[in-house]
C-alpha positions as CSV (number, residue, x, y, z in Angstrom):
1,X,124.0,52.3,47.5
2,X,126.1,49.9,49.8
3,X,127.4,46.7,48.2
4,X,126.0,45.0,50.8
5,X,122.5,46.7,50.5
6,X,122.8,46.0,46.5
7,X,124.0,42.7,47.3
8,X,120.7,42.3,49.3
9,X,118.2,43.9,46.6
10,X,119.9,41.5,43.8
11,X,119.5,38.5,45.7
12,X,115.9,39.5,46.3
13,X,115.0,40.3,43.3
14,X,116.2,37.0,41.8
15,X,113.9,35.3,44.4
16,X,111.1,37.1,43.3
17,X,111.4,35.8,39.9
18,X,111.4,32.2,41.4
19,X,108.2,32.8,43.4
20,X,105.9,31.8,40.4
21,X,107.9,28.4,39.7
22,X,107.8,28.0,43.8
23,X,104.3,28.3,43.9
24,X,103.1,26.2,40.8
25,X,105.1,23.7,42.2
26,X,103.3,23.8,45.9
27,X,99.8,23.9,43.9
28,X,100.8,20.8,42.3
29,X,100.3,18.3,45.5
30,X,97.7,17.7,47.8
31,X,98.3,20.3,50.5
32,X,97.7,23.5,49.1
33,X,94.4,23.8,47.2
34,X,93.0,21.5,50.0
35,X,93.8,23.1,52.6
36,X,92.9,26.3,51.2
37,X,89.5,25.2,50.7
38,X,89.4,23.9,54.2
39,X,89.9,27.0,55.4
40,X,87.5,28.6,53.7
41,X,84.8,26.2,54.8
42,X,85.6,27.4,58.4
43,X,85.1,31.0,57.5
44,X,82.1,30.4,56.1
45,X,81.0,28.4,59.3
46,X,82.1,31.5,61.2
47,X,80.0,34.0,59.0
48,X,77.2,31.8,58.8
49,X,76.5,32.0,62.6
50,X,77.0,35.4,63.0
51,X,74.3,36.2,60.4
52,X,72.0,33.5,62.1
53,X,72.7,35.5,65.1
54,X,72.0,38.9,63.6
55,X,69.3,37.8,61.1
56,X,65.8,36.8,61.5
57,X,65.8,34.4,58.6
58,X,62.8,32.7,59.0
59,X,60.2,35.6,59.6
60,X,61.2,36.5,55.9
61,X,61.6,33.3,54.0
62,X,59.3,30.5,55.7
63,X,60.5,27.2,54.4
64,X,63.8,27.9,56.3
65,X,62.7,27.3,59.7
66,X,64.3,24.4,61.2
67,X,64.1,22.8,65.1
68,X,67.2,22.6,67.2
69,X,67.5,18.7,67.5
70,X,66.7,18.5,64.0
71,X,69.5,20.6,62.9
72,X,72.4,19.8,65.2
73,X,71.0,16.2,63.7
74,X,71.7,17.5,60.4
75,X,74.8,19.4,60.7
76,X,76.3,15.4,62.8
77,X,75.3,13.9,59.5
78,X,77.0,15.8,57.4
79,X,80.1,15.6,59.0
80,X,80.6,12.2,59.8
81,X,79.3,11.5,56.1
82,X,81.9,13.7,54.6
83,X,85.3,12.2,57.0
84,X,84.0,9.1,55.8
85,X,83.7,9.8,52.0
86,X,87.5,11.9,52.5
87,X,88.6,8.3,53.3
88,X,87.4,6.6,50.6
89,X,88.3,9.5,48.0
90,X,91.9,8.7,49.6
91,X,92.2,5.5,48.9
92,X,90.7,5.5,45.6
93,X,93.6,8.0,44.8
94,X,96.0,5.6,46.1
95,X,94.5,2.6,44.7
96,X,94.7,4.9,41.3
97,X,98.3,5.8,41.8
98,X,99.2,2.5,42.1
99,X,97.3,1.4,39.2
100,X,98.5,4.3,37.1
101,X,102.3,3.7,38.2
102,X,102.4,0.3,37.6
103,X,100.2,0.0,33.9
104,X,101.4,3.7,32.8
105,X,104.7,4.8,34.4
106,X,105.7,6.2,37.9
107,X,106.6,9.5,36.6
108,X,103.0,9.9,35.7
109,X,102.0,10.4,39.2
110,X,103.4,14.4,38.8
111,X,100.3,14.8,36.5
112,X,98.3,12.9,38.8
113,X,99.1,14.7,42.0
114,X,98.6,18.0,40.1
115,X,95.1,17.3,38.8
116,X,92.6,20.3,39.7
117,X,89.9,17.4,40.2
118,X,91.8,15.4,42.7
119,X,92.7,18.4,44.6
120,X,89.4,20.2,44.9
121,X,87.5,17.1,45.8
122,X,89.4,16.6,49.0
123,X,89.1,20.1,49.8
124,X,85.5,20.6,49.3
125,X,84.6,17.3,51.3
126,X,87.1,18.8,54.2
127,X,85.8,21.9,53.9
128,X,82.2,20.5,53.8
129,X,83.2,18.3,57.0
130,X,84.6,21.1,59.2
131,X,82.2,23.8,58.4
132,X,79.7,21.6,59.5
133,X,81.8,20.8,62.7
134,X,82.8,24.2,63.4
135,X,78.7,25.1,63.5
136,X,77.9,22.4,65.4
137,X,80.9,23.6,68.3
138,X,79.6,27.9,68.1
139,X,76.0,27.2,68.1
140,X,74.3,27.2,71.6
141,X,71.4,24.4,73.0
142,X,68.9,27.5,72.1
143,X,70.3,28.4,69.0
144,X,68.7,27.7,65.6
145,X,71.1,27.9,62.8
146,X,68.9,28.5,60.0
147,X,71.3,29.6,57.5
148,X,74.3,27.7,58.6
149,X,71.9,23.8,58.2
150,X,70.9,25.5,54.3
151,X,74.3,26.3,53.6
152,X,75.6,22.7,54.8
153,X,72.3,20.8,53.1
154,X,74.0,23.2,50.0
155,X,77.6,22.3,50.6
156,X,77.1,18.4,50.7
157,X,74.6,18.3,47.2
158,X,77.7,20.2,45.7
159,X,80.2,17.9,47.6
160,X,78.1,15.2,46.0
161,X,77.8,15.7,42.8
162,X,81.7,16.6,42.1
163,X,82.4,13.4,44.1
164,X,80.3,12.0,40.9
165,X,82.3,14.0,38.4
166,X,85.5,12.9,40.3
167,X,84.9,8.9,39.6
168,X,84.1,10.3,36.3
169,X,87.2,12.1,36.0
170,X,89.4,9.3,37.4
171,X,87.6,6.5,35.0
172,X,89.0,8.6,32.2
173,X,91.8,9.8,33.1
174,X,93.3,6.4,34.2
175,X,93.2,5.3,30.4
176,X,96.4,5.4,28.7
177,X,95.3,7.2,25.3
178,X,93.8,9.5,27.2
179,X,97.1,10.2,29.4
180,X,99.5,10.4,26.5
181,X,97.4,13.2,24.6
182,X,96.9,15.3,28.0
183,X,100.9,15.3,28.5
184,X,101.0,15.9,25.4
185,X,98.8,19.1,25.2
186,X,100.8,20.8,28.2
187,X,104.1,19.7,25.6
188,X,102.2,22.0,23.1
189,X,101.3,24.6,25.4
190,X,105.1,25.1,26.8
191,X,106.7,25.1,23.2
192,X,103.8,28.1,22.1
193,X,105.4,29.2,25.7
194,X,109.5,29.1,25.3
195,X,109.9,28.5,21.8
196,X,109.9,31.8,19.6
197,X,107.9,31.7,16.5
198,X,110.3,32.8,14.2
199,X,113.8,30.8,14.6
200,X,116.3,33.7,15.2
201,X,119.7,34.4,14.0
202,X,122.3,31.7,14.4
203,X,125.1,33.4,16.6
204,X,128.3,32.5,16.9
205,X,129.5,31.8,20.8
206,X,133.0,32.2,20.4
207,X,132.1,35.9,18.8
208,X,129.7,36.6,21.1
209,X,132.1,35.6,24.7
210,X,134.1,38.5,25.8
211,X,138.1,37.9,25.1
212,X,138.9,38.0,28.4
213,X,139.3,35.9,32.2
214,X,136.7,34.4,33.6
215,X,136.0,33.3,37.0
216,X,133.7,30.1,37.7
217,X,130.6,29.6,39.8
218,X,129.8,26.1,41.2
219,X,126.5,24.6,42.1
220,X,126.0,25.0,45.9
221,X,124.1,21.1,45.8
222,X,123.0,18.5,43.6
223,X,120.0,18.2,42.0
224,X,117.9,19.3,38.9
225,X,118.0,22.6,37.7
226,X,114.3,23.6,37.3
227,X,114.2,27.4,36.4
228,X,116.7,30.0,35.3
229,X,116.2,33.4,35.8
230,X,117.3,34.9,32.7
231,X,115.9,38.7,33.7
232,X,117.7,38.5,36.7
233,X,121.3,37.7,35.9
234,X,120.9,40.3,32.9
235,X,120.6,42.8,35.6
236,X,123.3,41.5,37.7
237,X,125.5,41.3,34.9
238,X,124.5,45.4,33.9
239,X,125.0,46.6,37.5
240,X,128.6,45.2,37.2
241,X,129.2,46.0,34.1
242,X,130.0,42.5,33.2
243,X,128.8,39.0,31.4
244,X,127.4,35.8,32.3
245,X,127.6,32.8,30.8
246,X,125.3,30.1,32.1
247,X,126.2,26.7,31.6
248,X,123.6,25.1,33.4
249,X,120.4,24.7,31.6
250,X,116.9,24.0,32.7
251,X,116.2,20.2,32.9
252,X,120.2,19.1,33.4
253,X,121.2,17.7,36.9
254,X,124.5,19.0,38.2
255,X,126.8,17.7,41.2
256,X,127.6,19.5,44.4
257,X,130.4,21.8,43.0
258,X,129.6,21.5,39.1
259,X,130.0,24.8,36.6
260,X,127.2,26.2,36.7
261,X,128.1,29.9,35.3
262,X,131.0,31.7,34.2
263,X,131.7,35.3,35.0
264,X,133.3,37.8,33.0
265,X,134.4,41.3,33.3
266,X,133.5,43.2,36.6
267,X,131.3,40.3,36.8
268,X,134.0,38.5,38.5
269,X,133.0,40.6,41.4
270,X,129.9,38.8,42.3
271,X,129.3,36.8,45.3
272,X,128.7,33.0,44.3
273,X,125.3,33.4,45.8
274,X,124.1,36.2,44.0
275,X,124.6,34.4,40.8
276,X,123.1,31.1,42.4
277,X,120.1,32.9,43.6
278,X,119.2,32.7,39.6
279,X,119.4,29.2,39.5
280,X,116.4,26.8,41.0
281,X,117.7,23.8,41.8
282,X,115.6,20.6,43.1
283,X,115.2,17.3,43.9
284,X,113.2,16.3,40.6
285,X,112.1,17.5,37.6
286,X,109.5,20.1,36.9
287,X,107.7,20.8,33.6
288,X,108.2,25.0,34.2
289,X,110.9,25.7,31.9
290,X,111.6,22.4,30.7
291,X,110.4,20.9,27.3
292,X,111.7,18.1,27.7
293,X,109.7,16.9,30.7
294,X,106.6,15.7,28.8
295,X,108.7,14.5,26.3
296,X,110.3,11.9,28.4
297,X,107.2,11.1,30.1
298,X,105.4,10.1,26.6
299,X,108.9,8.0,26.0
300,X,108.4,6.4,29.4
301,X,105.3,4.9,28.2
302,X,105.9,3.9,25.2
303,X,109.4,1.8,26.3
304,X,107.2,0.2,29.0
305,X,105.0,-0.2,26.4
306,X,107.6,-2.1,24.6
307,X,109.3,-3.6,26.7
308,X,108.9,-7.8,27.0
309,X,107.0,-8.0,29.8
310,X,104.0,-6.1,28.6
311,X,104.5,-6.0,25.0
312,X,101.6,-3.4,23.9
313,X,102.5,-2.0,20.7
314,X,99.1,0.0,20.0
315,X,100.1,1.8,23.3
316,X,103.4,2.8,21.9
317,X,101.6,4.0,18.7
318,X,99.4,6.0,20.3
319,X,102.5,7.7,22.3
320,X,104.5,7.7,18.9
321,X,101.7,9.8,17.3
322,X,101.1,12.5,19.7
323,X,104.9,13.1,19.8
324,X,104.7,13.2,16.3
325,X,102.2,16.6,16.3
326,X,104.5,17.7,18.9
327,X,107.5,17.3,17.3
328,X,105.7,18.9,14.2
329,X,105.5,22.2,16.0
330,X,109.1,21.9,17.8
331,X,110.7,21.8,14.2
332,X,108.1,24.5,12.8
333,X,109.4,26.9,15.8
334,X,112.6,27.4,16.9
335,X,114.4,27.8,20.3
336,X,114.6,31.3,21.8
337,X,118.6,33.1,21.2
338,X,120.9,32.1,23.5
339,X,121.8,35.7,24.0
340,X,120.2,37.8,26.5
341,X,120.9,42.1,26.2
342,X,119.9,44.8,28.7
343,X,117.9,47.6,27.7
344,X,120.9,49.6,26.6
345,X,120.7,46.6,23.9
346,X,124.5,45.4,25.5
347,X,124.5,41.8,25.4
348,X,125.0,40.3,29.4
349,X,123.8,36.9,29.4
350,X,124.5,33.8,27.5
351,X,122.2,31.1,27.9
352,X,121.6,28.4,25.8
353,X,118.9,26.5,25.8
354,X,118.4,22.6,24.5
355,X,118.2,22.6,20.4
356,X,115.1,21.5,19.0
357,X,117.1,18.5,17.4
358,X,117.9,17.2,20.8
359,X,114.7,17.3,21.8
360,X,113.7,15.3,19.1
361,X,116.3,12.9,19.6
362,X,116.0,12.4,23.1
363,X,112.8,10.3,22.2
364,X,113.7,8.9,18.8
365,X,117.0,7.6,19.6
366,X,115.5,5.1,22.5
367,X,112.1,4.8,20.2
368,X,114.0,3.6,17.6
369,X,116.2,1.1,19.8
370,X,113.5,-0.1,21.3
371,X,111.1,-0.9,18.0
372,X,114.1,-2.3,16.1
373,X,113.0,-6.1,16.9
374,X,109.0,-4.9,16.4
375,X,108.4,-4.4,13.0
376,X,105.0,-3.2,13.1
377,X,106.0,-0.4,15.7
378,X,108.6,0.6,13.1
379,X,106.8,0.7,10.2
380,X,104.5,3.4,12.3
381,X,107.7,5.4,13.5
382,X,108.9,5.7,10.1
383,X,105.2,6.8,9.0
384,X,104.9,9.4,11.5
385,X,108.4,10.9,10.4
386,X,107.2,11.3,7.3
387,X,104.3,13.4,8.6
388,X,106.2,15.7,10.6
389,X,109.0,15.9,7.4
390,X,105.8,17.3,5.6
391,X,105.4,20.3,7.5
392,X,108.7,20.9,9.1
393,X,111.1,23.9,7.4
394,X,113.9,22.6,4.9
395,X,116.7,22.9,7.7
396,X,115.3,20.4,9.6
397,X,115.0,17.8,6.6
398,X,119.1,16.5,7.3
399,X,117.6,15.8,10.9
400,X,114.7,13.8,9.5
401,X,116.9,11.9,6.8
402,X,118.9,11.1,9.8
403,X,116.8,9.4,12.1
404,X,115.5,7.5,8.6
405,X,118.7,6.2,7.6
406,X,119.4,5.1,11.7
407,X,116.2,3.0,11.2
408,X,117.3,1.8,7.7
409,X,120.6,0.9,9.1
410,X,119.2,-1.0,12.1
411,X,116.8,-2.9,9.6
412,X,119.8,-4.4,7.8
413,X,121.6,-5.2,11.7
414,X,118.9,-7.0,12.8
415,X,117.7,-10.8,11.9
416,X,114.2,-10.3,10.2
417,X,113.1,-11.5,7.2
418,X,113.4,-10.1,3.7
419,X,109.7,-9.3,3.3
420,X,110.1,-7.4,6.5
421,X,113.2,-5.6,5.4
422,X,112.0,-4.7,2.2
423,X,108.3,-3.6,3.5
424,X,110.6,-1.0,6.0
425,X,112.4,0.3,3.2
426,X,109.1,0.7,1.0
427,X,107.7,2.8,4.3
428,X,111.0,5.2,4.1
429,X,110.4,5.7,0.6
430,X,106.8,6.7,1.0
431,X,108.3,9.0,3.7
432,X,110.4,10.6,1.6
433,X,107.5,11.0,-0.8
434,X,105.8,13.0,1.8
435,X,108.4,16.1,1.9
436,X,108.4,15.7,-2.4
437,X,104.7,16.3,-2.4
438,X,104.7,19.7,-0.4
439,X,107.4,20.7,-2.5
């Protein structure tokens, strides 16, 4: 195989690895699923008209018989009603988006646009509208579309009941506690998918990396790293008998020209495009492969609740409660090994994902700082740390002690009353007893 064809094949392999990520990103919006359902509605209309023209249904099922004028009237009514309801659904969706952005947080809109109920509602209404419209267009003045009318009525009834469920779902999702719980369930699914069941053996980066010269690979554009194709990069390094060290990790932001990888050995002969094909860069962060995405969503909700303009301590407490459950699962697991090997067990790739302590720190530091003047929330944060400490392995005890110590230090520096400082100190001692009771 020539060098040119081999490079093309590797770029194709690396690109295919991102298809799932790209498909997930496409299906999160209001385009793919509604359009797909609308196209299915058109196809169903064509099939229904064909059946009406090639089958004598009314002789088999008499109650399906309908007059031509009645059939066209029913179809016209359904088409007009559906387009009216579609406009109302879009208006209601935009109102919900506005309320969610102002009351919960603007980045929470990412989860609203990916809601399958919203997408299916718009798609089903659009499919029913196009179905009725296409049937009206296809049938002649002397044709009686019995099956087509029955299917139109069935689609209308289905759309009606689905619309009721849509309103129920919107009313439920706009409640901040429900949205906090939903984002944390998504976080726990990401933890189960991306983090190891058992913590891997700690590796020294200096001992693993080759002791040779390296060549840098730089980012072709600025943006967030949403995906890194580890398997494709391992195959690329093996084909060139080299080693690749990835600097960019999912969730990080890179600027154009920033260092994203180092190539060792014969991998230095790879073109930059071969390596950057394995790094998907986008304008916004995505939940696929980025554990911190849903962590930041809940932190944003808590910080907004603790802001002076809102001052909603109970929303912040709800966010802390759910985060404590997610952090307990994160600390019970371990980050996957940064060293990736090929089928011959030869080291080929170093991909250091963010550590579990860093994930916890990105949430606890801003929460502690924002709740510094709020004794009520601070006490709840301490109790949450105690619950986490009770179930995590011993190796993470120092991390919990560190955050409790930071809370105690902040308490001493603030101008709170002596009683408040005493209550916080008692809560910290109680958190330590959680760990002792486990032992």
